[in-house]
Residue frames as a rotation matrix with the C-alpha (Angstrom) as fourth column:
MET 1
0.685 -0.127 -0.718 -25.88
0.593 -0.474 0.650 -17.81
-0.423 -0.871 -0.249 17.03
HIS 2
0.751 -0.429 0.502 -23.89
0.137 -0.642 -0.754 -14.68
0.645 0.636 -0.424 16.22
PHE 3
0.467 -0.710 -0.526 -20.39
0.804 0.094 0.588 -13.86
-0.368 -0.697 0.615 17.43
ILE 4
0.917 -0.398 -0.024 -18.12
-0.384 -0.864 -0.324 -10.83
0.108 0.307 -0.946 17.38
VAL 5
0.615 -0.788 0.038 -14.55
0.777 0.614 0.140 -11.79
-0.133 -0.056 0.989 16.52
THR 6
0.886 -0.458 -0.072 -11.64
-0.463 -0.881 -0.098 -9.40
-0.019 0.120 -0.993 17.06
CYS 7
0.679 -0.726 0.108 -8.21
0.734 0.672 -0.101 -10.37
0.000 0.148 0.989 15.82
THR 8
0.795 -0.517 -0.317 -5.03
-0.384 -0.834 0.397 -8.46
-0.470 -0.193 -0.861 16.62
ASP 9
0.815 -0.544 -0.201 -2.14
-0.006 0.338 -0.941 -8.74
0.580 0.768 0.272 14.18
LYS 10
0.466 -0.787 -0.404 1.32
0.855 0.283 0.435 -9.65
-0.228 -0.548 0.805 15.40
GLU 11
0.540 -0.378 -0.752 3.65
-0.103 -0.916 0.387 -6.68
-0.835 -0.131 -0.534 15.71
GLY 12
-0.302 -0.747 -0.592 5.21
-0.646 -0.296 0.704 -5.85
-0.701 0.595 -0.393 12.35
ALA 13
-0.510 0.141 0.849 2.99
0.362 0.930 0.064 -8.27
-0.780 0.340 -0.525 10.41
LEU 14
0.204 0.637 -0.743 1.58
-0.456 -0.610 -0.648 -5.86
-0.866 0.471 0.166 7.83
ASP 15
-0.464 -0.443 -0.767 3.51
-0.883 0.167 0.438 -7.64
-0.066 0.881 -0.469 5.06
ILE 16
-0.956 0.189 0.225 1.91
0.161 0.977 -0.137 -10.98
-0.246 -0.094 -0.965 6.10
ARG 17
-0.101 0.975 -0.200 -1.53
0.198 -0.177 -0.964 -9.36
-0.975 -0.137 -0.175 5.99
LYS 18
0.133 0.137 -0.982 -0.94
-0.784 -0.592 -0.189 -7.81
-0.607 0.794 0.028 2.56
ALA 19
-0.758 -0.527 -0.385 0.49
-0.652 0.587 0.480 -11.04
-0.027 0.615 -0.788 1.11
ASN 20
-0.904 0.425 0.050 -2.60
0.413 0.897 -0.154 -13.03
-0.110 -0.119 -0.987 2.20
ARG 21
-0.614 0.682 -0.397 -5.29
-0.342 -0.683 -0.645 -10.38
-0.711 -0.260 0.653 1.71
ASP 22
-0.395 0.483 -0.782 -6.61
-0.892 0.002 0.452 -11.58
0.219 0.876 0.430 -1.66
ALA 23
-0.662 0.110 -0.741 -6.89
0.069 0.994 0.086 -15.17
0.746 0.006 -0.666 -0.41
HIS 24
-0.878 0.346 -0.330 -8.57
0.343 -0.024 -0.939 -13.98
-0.333 -0.938 -0.097 2.79
LEU 25
-0.513 0.710 -0.482 -11.12
-0.670 -0.682 -0.293 -11.90
-0.537 0.172 0.826 0.87
ALA 26
-0.423 0.333 -0.843 -11.88
-0.644 0.543 0.538 -14.85
0.637 0.771 -0.016 -1.44
PHE 27
-0.820 0.089 -0.565 -12.36
0.401 0.794 -0.457 -17.07
0.408 -0.601 -0.687 1.63
ALA 28
-0.782 0.541 -0.309 -14.70
-0.004 -0.501 -0.865 -14.48
-0.623 -0.676 0.395 3.17
LYS 29
-0.411 0.638 -0.652 -16.73
-0.905 -0.374 0.204 -14.17
-0.114 0.673 0.730 -0.03
GLU 30
-0.515 0.155 -0.843 -17.04
-0.314 0.881 0.354 -17.96
0.797 0.447 -0.405 -0.40
ASN 31
-0.557 0.231 -0.798 -18.22
0.721 0.611 -0.327 -18.24
0.412 -0.757 -0.507 3.22
ALA 32
-0.737 0.256 0.625 -20.55
-0.248 -0.963 0.101 -15.24
0.628 -0.081 0.774 3.48
ALA 33
0.344 0.903 -0.259 -23.19
-0.038 0.289 0.957 -17.27
0.938 -0.320 0.133 5.33
THR 34
0.428 -0.283 -0.858 -20.77
0.874 0.371 0.314 -17.67
0.229 -0.884 0.407 8.24
LEU 35
-0.552 -0.677 -0.487 -18.60
0.722 -0.680 0.127 -14.57
-0.417 -0.282 0.864 7.92
GLN 36
0.270 0.907 0.323 -21.37
0.957 -0.214 -0.198 -12.01
-0.110 0.363 -0.925 7.51
VAL 37
0.951 -0.034 0.308 -19.69
0.010 -0.990 -0.140 -8.66
0.309 0.136 -0.941 8.20
GLY 38
0.510 -0.817 -0.270 -16.03
0.756 0.275 0.594 -7.79
-0.411 -0.507 0.758 8.48
GLY 39
0.803 -0.364 0.473 -13.23
0.083 -0.717 -0.692 -5.37
0.591 0.594 -0.546 7.96
PRO 40
-0.091 -0.943 -0.321 -9.77
0.685 0.174 -0.707 -4.42
0.723 -0.284 0.630 9.11
LEU 41
0.782 0.090 -0.617 -9.02
0.550 -0.566 0.615 -2.61
-0.294 -0.820 -0.492 12.33
LEU 42
0.476 -0.577 0.664 -6.83
0.457 -0.482 -0.747 0.43
0.751 0.659 0.035 11.66
SER 43
-0.251 -0.638 -0.728 -4.06
0.959 -0.266 -0.098 2.21
-0.132 -0.723 0.678 13.53
ASP 44
0.333 0.331 -0.883 -4.24
0.354 -0.912 -0.209 5.98
-0.874 -0.243 -0.421 14.06
SER 45
-0.439 -0.590 -0.678 -2.14
-0.442 -0.515 0.734 6.34
-0.782 0.622 -0.035 10.89
GLY 46
0.341 0.739 -0.582 -4.54
-0.888 0.049 -0.458 4.16
-0.310 0.672 0.672 8.87
ASP 47
-0.596 -0.588 -0.547 -2.48
-0.711 0.703 0.020 0.95
0.373 0.401 -0.837 8.70
MET 48
0.499 0.746 -0.440 -4.33
-0.463 0.659 0.593 -2.38
0.733 -0.092 0.674 9.01
ILE 49
-0.522 -0.707 0.478 -3.59
-0.756 0.124 -0.642 -3.88
0.395 -0.697 -0.599 12.44
GLY 50
-0.843 0.296 0.450 -6.30
-0.083 0.754 -0.652 -6.48
-0.532 -0.587 -0.611 12.94
SER 51
-0.744 0.658 -0.112 -9.77
0.003 0.171 0.985 -7.63
0.668 0.733 -0.129 11.97
CYS 52
-0.689 0.669 0.279 -13.30
-0.432 -0.070 -0.899 -7.28
-0.582 -0.740 0.338 13.33
LEU 53
-0.849 0.365 -0.382 -15.91
-0.149 0.528 0.836 -9.80
0.507 0.767 -0.394 12.16
ILE 54
-0.158 0.846 0.510 -19.54
-0.867 0.128 -0.481 -10.64
-0.472 -0.518 0.713 12.75
CYS 55
-0.808 -0.188 -0.558 -20.01
-0.448 0.811 0.376 -14.37
0.382 0.554 -0.740 12.24
GLU 56
0.291 0.889 0.353 -22.85
-0.956 0.285 0.071 -16.85
-0.037 -0.358 0.933 12.54
ALA 57
-0.573 -0.472 -0.670 -22.21
-0.445 0.866 -0.229 -20.41
0.688 0.167 -0.706 13.69
ASP 58
0.325 0.714 -0.620 -23.89
0.145 0.610 0.779 -23.16
0.935 -0.343 0.094 15.68
ASP 59
0.938 -0.105 -0.330 -21.46
0.328 -0.036 0.944 -22.67
-0.111 -0.994 0.000 18.58
LYS 60
0.665 -0.728 -0.167 -18.05
-0.647 -0.674 0.357 -21.26
-0.372 -0.129 -0.919 19.49
GLN 61
-0.043 -0.708 0.705 -16.23
-0.080 0.705 0.704 -24.52
-0.996 -0.027 -0.087 18.77
ALA 62
0.404 0.259 0.878 -17.64
0.809 0.348 -0.475 -24.67
-0.428 0.901 -0.069 15.23
LEU 63
0.999 -0.036 0.036 -16.64
-0.017 -0.908 -0.418 -21.06
0.048 0.417 -0.908 14.66
GLU 64
0.377 -0.920 0.109 -13.11
-0.579 -0.142 0.803 -21.69
-0.723 -0.366 -0.586 15.95
ALA 65
-0.058 -0.354 0.933 -12.74
0.453 0.824 0.341 -24.58
-0.890 0.442 0.112 13.50
PHE 66
0.722 0.389 0.572 -14.05
0.685 -0.288 -0.669 -22.40
-0.095 0.875 -0.475 10.66
LEU 67
0.932 -0.344 -0.117 -11.75
-0.341 -0.939 0.050 -19.47
-0.127 -0.006 -0.992 11.50
ALA 68
0.203 -0.896 0.395 -8.71
-0.157 0.368 0.916 -21.78
-0.966 -0.248 -0.066 11.58
GLN 69
0.158 -0.082 0.984 -9.23
0.850 0.519 -0.093 -22.27
-0.503 0.851 0.152 7.81
ASP 70
0.966 0.179 -0.186 -8.94
0.091 -0.909 -0.406 -18.53
-0.242 0.375 -0.895 7.06
PRO 71
0.530 -0.810 0.251 -5.75
0.566 0.117 -0.816 -17.75
0.632 0.574 0.520 5.09
TYR 72
0.285 -0.419 0.862 -4.83
-0.572 -0.796 -0.198 -15.09
0.769 -0.436 -0.467 7.67
ALA 73
0.709 0.018 0.705 -4.95
-0.652 0.398 0.645 -17.68
-0.270 -0.917 0.294 10.45
LYS 74
0.907 -0.358 0.220 -3.03
0.408 0.878 -0.251 -20.22
-0.103 0.318 0.943 8.37
ALA 75
0.394 -0.777 0.491 -0.32
0.282 -0.406 -0.869 -17.58
0.875 0.481 0.060 7.75
GLY 76
-0.012 -0.383 -0.924 0.05
0.988 0.137 -0.070 -16.96
0.153 -0.914 0.377 11.50
LEU 77
-0.212 -0.047 0.976 -0.99
0.342 -0.939 0.029 -13.30
0.915 0.340 0.216 11.23
PHE 78
0.518 0.650 0.555 -2.72
-0.218 -0.527 0.821 -12.91
0.827 -0.547 -0.131 14.59
SER 79
-0.715 -0.683 0.151 -1.23
-0.267 0.068 -0.961 -12.45
0.646 -0.727 -0.231 18.04
SER 80
-0.856 0.499 0.139 -4.68
0.015 0.293 -0.956 -12.84
-0.517 -0.816 -0.259 19.60
VAL 81
-0.647 0.759 -0.068 -8.25
-0.078 0.023 0.997 -13.74
0.758 0.650 0.044 18.65
THR 82
-0.876 0.461 0.143 -11.26
-0.177 -0.033 -0.984 -13.01
-0.449 -0.887 0.110 20.84
ILE 83
-0.669 0.725 -0.163 -14.64
0.083 0.291 0.953 -14.62
0.738 0.624 -0.255 20.14
LEU 84
-0.907 0.420 0.020 -17.69
-0.113 -0.197 -0.974 -13.41
-0.405 -0.886 0.226 22.06
PRO 85
-0.381 0.869 0.317 -21.37
0.924 0.372 0.089 -14.36
-0.040 0.327 -0.944 21.65
TRP 86
-0.954 0.033 -0.298 -23.35
-0.048 -0.998 0.046 -11.40
-0.295 0.059 0.954 20.39
LYS 87
-0.109 0.974 0.198 -27.03
0.781 0.207 -0.589 -10.51
-0.615 0.091 -0.783 20.02
TRP 88
-0.888 -0.180 0.423 -27.71
0.440 -0.600 0.668 -8.57
0.133 0.780 0.612 16.82
VAL 89
-0.126 0.861 -0.493 -30.32
0.728 -0.258 -0.635 -5.87
-0.674 -0.439 -0.594 17.60
LEU 90
0.428 0.269 -0.863 -29.73
-0.179 -0.910 -0.373 -2.66
-0.886 0.314 -0.342 15.59
GLY 91
-0.009 -0.428 -0.904 -29.21
-0.928 -0.333 0.168 -2.67
-0.373 0.840 -0.394 11.84
LYS 92
-0.513 -0.149 0.845 -30.00
-0.065 0.989 0.135 -6.34
-0.856 0.014 -0.517 11.49
PRO 93
-0.848 0.220 -0.483 -30.95
-0.507 -0.065 0.860 -7.31
0.158 0.973 0.166 7.93
GLU 94
0.013 0.946 0.323 -34.57
-0.884 0.162 -0.439 -8.41
-0.468 -0.280 0.838 7.59
């Protein structure tokens, strides 16, 4: 099952994001089967303020457990995380 995950950074947490970015990207690369598509959400001025991910997992609980291992989550970067089931229709890899 696929999910859309949106994460909003805590106010003023850009330094936390930058300090953990390399570890987060390594985690994402190592877990590409689960974390399939992702990137930062940007402010109008181009600063990173959150994340948007497309993930695949058996269920929401399994995905929540997986996401808790992300270096960003471990660093306490996010003020909120929303996980919604999603049906991939357009642009889906064959």
